[in-house]
C-alpha positions as CSV (number, residue, x, y, z in Angstrom):
1,M,-14.0,44.0,-89.6
2,N,-12.5,40.8,-91.0
3,N,-9.1,42.0,-92.4
4,S,-9.0,39.0,-94.8
5,I,-11.7,40.7,-96.8
6,G,-9.5,43.7,-97.5
7,I,-6.5,41.4,-98.3
8,A,-8.6,39.3,-100.7
9,L,-9.8,42.4,-102.6
10,L,-6.1,43.2,-103.3
11,L,-5.3,39.6,-104.1
12,L,-8.2,39.5,-106.7
13,F,-6.3,42.3,-108.5
14,A,-2.8,41.1,-107.9
15,S,-3.5,37.5,-109.0
16,A,-4.0,38.8,-112.5
17,Q,-0.5,40.1,-112.5
18,S,1.2,36.9,-111.1
19,V,0.1,34.7,-114.0
20,S,1.2,37.0,-116.8
21,G,1.8,34.9,-119.9
22,V,0.7,31.7,-118.1
23,K,-2.5,29.8,-118.8
24,R,-4.7,29.7,-115.7
25,N,-4.7,26.2,-114.2
26,S,-7.2,24.7,-111.7
27,H,-5.3,26.2,-108.8
28,N,-5.7,29.7,-110.2
29,V,-9.5,29.1,-110.7
30,L,-9.8,27.9,-107.1
31,D,-8.0,31.0,-106.0
32,I,-10.3,33.2,-108.0
33,R,-13.4,31.5,-106.5
34,E,-12.1,32.1,-102.9
35,Q,-11.3,35.8,-103.7
36,I,-14.7,36.3,-105.2
37,N,-16.3,34.7,-102.2
38,E,-14.4,37.2,-100.0
39,L,-15.6,40.0,-102.2
40,N,-19.2,38.8,-101.8
41,K,-18.6,38.7,-98.0
42,A,-17.5,42.3,-98.2
43,R,-20.6,43.2,-100.2
44,L,-22.8,41.5,-97.6
45,K,-21.1,43.6,-94.9
46,V,-21.7,46.8,-96.8
47,A,-25.3,45.7,-97.3
48,K,-25.8,45.2,-93.6
49,R,-24.0,48.4,-92.7
50,N,-26.1,50.5,-95.1
51,E,-29.4,48.5,-95.0
52,I,-29.3,47.5,-98.7
53,A,-32.0,45.0,-99.5
54,N,-30.9,44.3,-103.1
55,M,-27.2,43.8,-103.0
56,Q,-26.3,41.4,-105.8
57,E,-23.8,38.5,-105.6
58,V,-21.0,38.9,-108.1
59,T,-19.2,36.3,-110.2
60,F,-15.9,36.3,-112.0
61,D,-16.8,36.9,-115.7
62,R,-14.6,35.4,-118.5
63,T,-16.1,37.8,-121.1
64,L,-14.9,40.8,-119.0
65,E,-11.6,39.2,-118.5
66,S,-11.1,38.9,-122.3
67,K,-12.1,42.6,-122.7
68,V,-9.5,43.7,-120.2
69,K,-6.7,41.8,-122.0
70,K,-7.6,43.6,-125.3
71,M,-8.2,47.1,-124.0
72,T,-6.1,50.0,-125.2
73,C,-4.9,52.8,-123.0
74,D,-7.6,55.1,-124.3
75,E,-10.3,52.6,-123.5
76,L,-9.2,52.6,-119.9
77,T,-10.2,56.2,-119.4
78,S,-13.9,55.8,-119.6
79,P,-16.6,53.1,-118.8
80,G,-17.9,50.8,-121.5
81,T,-21.5,50.1,-122.3
82,D,-21.8,47.4,-119.6
83,Y,-18.9,47.9,-117.2
84,V,-16.7,50.4,-115.2
85,V,-13.0,50.3,-115.1
86,F,-10.9,50.4,-111.9
87,G,-7.5,49.5,-110.6
88,L,-5.3,49.1,-107.6
89,L,-6.0,52.6,-106.2
90,E,-9.8,52.0,-106.2
91,I,-9.3,48.7,-104.4
92,L,-7.0,50.4,-101.8
93,R,-9.7,53.0,-101.2
94,A,-12.3,50.3,-100.7
95,V,-10.0,48.5,-98.2
96,I,-9.5,51.7,-96.2
97,A,-13.2,52.4,-96.1
98,L,-13.9,48.8,-95.1
99,E,-11.6,49.1,-92.1
100,S,-13.1,52.4,-91.1
101,K,-16.0,52.5,-88.7
102,T,-17.3,55.6,-90.4
103,G,-16.6,54.8,-94.0
104,G,-20.2,53.9,-95.1
105,G,-20.6,56.8,-97.5
106,D,-17.2,56.2,-99.0
107,L,-18.0,52.5,-99.5
108,M,-21.0,53.3,-101.6
109,K,-18.9,55.4,-103.9
110,S,-16.8,52.4,-104.8
111,P,-17.7,50.3,-107.9
112,L,-17.0,47.3,-105.8
113,F,-20.1,47.9,-103.8
114,H,-22.6,49.1,-106.4
115,P,-25.6,46.9,-105.4
116,L,-26.6,46.1,-109.0
117,Q,-23.2,44.9,-110.2
118,T,-23.1,41.1,-110.9
119,K,-19.8,40.4,-112.6
120,V,-16.1,41.3,-112.2
121,A,-12.8,40.4,-113.8
122,C,-9.1,41.5,-113.4
123,A,-6.4,40.8,-115.9
124,N,-3.2,41.9,-117.5
125,L,-3.3,44.7,-120.1
126,A,-1.8,44.0,-123.6
127,T,0.2,47.2,-123.2
128,M,1.4,49.1,-120.1
129,C,-0.6,52.3,-119.6
130,D,0.7,55.1,-117.4
131,G,2.6,52.5,-115.4
132,K,-0.4,50.2,-115.0
133,T,0.0,46.6,-116.1
134,G,-3.4,45.3,-115.1
135,M,-6.9,46.6,-114.5
136,C,-10.4,45.4,-113.4
137,L,-13.8,45.6,-115.0
138,M,-17.1,45.4,-113.2
139,G,-20.6,45.3,-114.7
140,P,-23.2,45.5,-115.9
141,K,-23.7,49.0,-114.5
142,N,-21.4,51.7,-116.0
143,S,-22.1,54.6,-113.7
144,P,-21.9,55.4,-110.0
145,V,-24.6,54.2,-107.8
146,K,-27.8,56.3,-107.5
147,E,-30.3,56.3,-104.7
148,S,-32.8,54.9,-107.1
149,D,-30.6,51.8,-107.6
150,I,-30.9,51.0,-103.9
151,K,-33.7,49.2,-102.1
152,R,-33.6,49.8,-98.4
153,G,-34.2,47.1,-95.9
154,S,-32.7,43.9,-94.5
155,P,-30.1,42.4,-96.9
156,G,-31.7,39.9,-99.3
157,T,-35.3,41.0,-98.9
158,G,-35.3,43.2,-102.0
159,C,-34.2,40.8,-104.7
160,S,-36.2,41.1,-107.9
161,G,-35.3,37.5,-108.9
162,G,-33.3,34.6,-107.6
163,D,-32.5,33.6,-104.0
164,G,-31.7,36.2,-101.4
165,S,-31.5,33.9,-98.3
166,S,-27.8,34.5,-97.9
167,G,-28.3,38.3,-97.7
168,L,-27.1,38.7,-101.3
169,C,-29.4,38.4,-104.4
170,M,-28.2,35.4,-106.4
171,G,-28.8,34.4,-110.0
172,G,-28.0,37.8,-111.6
173,G,-24.7,36.8,-113.2
174,S,-24.1,36.5,-117.0
175,G,-22.6,33.6,-119.0
176,G,-19.0,32.7,-118.9
177,A,-18.7,33.1,-115.1
178,V,-16.6,31.1,-112.8
179,E,-18.7,29.4,-110.1
180,N,-18.4,31.0,-106.7
181,Q,-17.8,29.2,-103.5
182,S,-21.1,30.6,-102.4
183,D,-22.9,29.0,-105.4
184,K,-22.4,25.6,-103.9
185,K,-24.9,23.9,-101.5
186,S,-23.0,25.1,-98.5
187,G,-22.5,28.6,-99.9
188,D,-25.2,30.4,-98.1
189,G,-23.7,29.1,-94.8
190,D,-20.2,30.1,-96.0
191,V,-21.1,33.8,-96.3
192,E,-22.9,34.0,-93.0
193,S,-20.7,31.7,-90.9
194,K,-17.5,33.3,-92.1
195,G,-19.0,36.7,-91.4
196,S,-19.9,35.6,-87.9
197,K,-16.2,35.2,-87.1
198,D,-15.5,38.9,-87.2
199,G,-15.3,39.2,-83.4
200,E,-12.8,36.3,-83.2
201,E,-10.5,37.8,-85.8
202,A,-10.7,41.4,-84.4
203,A,-7.5,40.8,-82.5
204,S,-5.5,40.4,-85.7
205,S,-6.7,43.7,-87.2
206,A,-3.5,45.4,-86.1
207,S,-1.6,43.4,-88.8
208,T,-3.8,44.7,-91.6
209,P,-1.9,47.8,-92.6
210,M,1.4,45.8,-92.9
211,A,-0.3,43.1,-94.9
212,L,-1.9,45.5,-97.3
213,L,1.4,47.4,-97.7
214,S,3.2,44.1,-98.5
215,L,0.6,43.2,-101.1
216,A,0.7,46.6,-102.7
217,F,4.5,46.5,-102.8
218,G,4.3,43.1,-104.4
219,F,1.9,44.4,-107.0
220,I,4.1,47.3,-107.9
221,M,7.1,45.1,-108.4
222,T,5.3,42.7,-110.8
């Protein structure tokens, strides 16, 4: 498993913390695009592992980002009408499941890998809640995945609309989204070609736990 995927999932969350009180510049936007591209690579891997034909591509959504910034502590305890709420712990669980050879079932329980989700955002909270300074939202689904949400088959063959040639169903995002790396002309190749490097990068997998611990520690200290 490409350990950069797990690291990018953590960076997607931690990046919201590192720019507290600072307007995002073009560099931040490029970072977000790369992190979302890594998340989509992870979703493609989950689709392949579980034979999910309708796994959607996700985009970073500015509307969700605005919602996170305005949420109260009470609002963090339950999903909204078009999103679920999750934080660092959920991302860590997803990373652990990604690194596990037998974590397919656990992966499907994570909001990060609900096949019908199309948008995501992480941001600082207006007020610290139970020690949390930032959270993430993902939508439009606001409940755990059900078997009826899943179409079985080769990834990309069960798309109800849009292009599925990359293995992910594209074109399901909402307005206000940041364009993904994979939305560009070379995007389809990005997802597949980067995924094909798993074998080459397997030798570096031993460094994954330390890298994740470092990122988690950095998040706690922000």
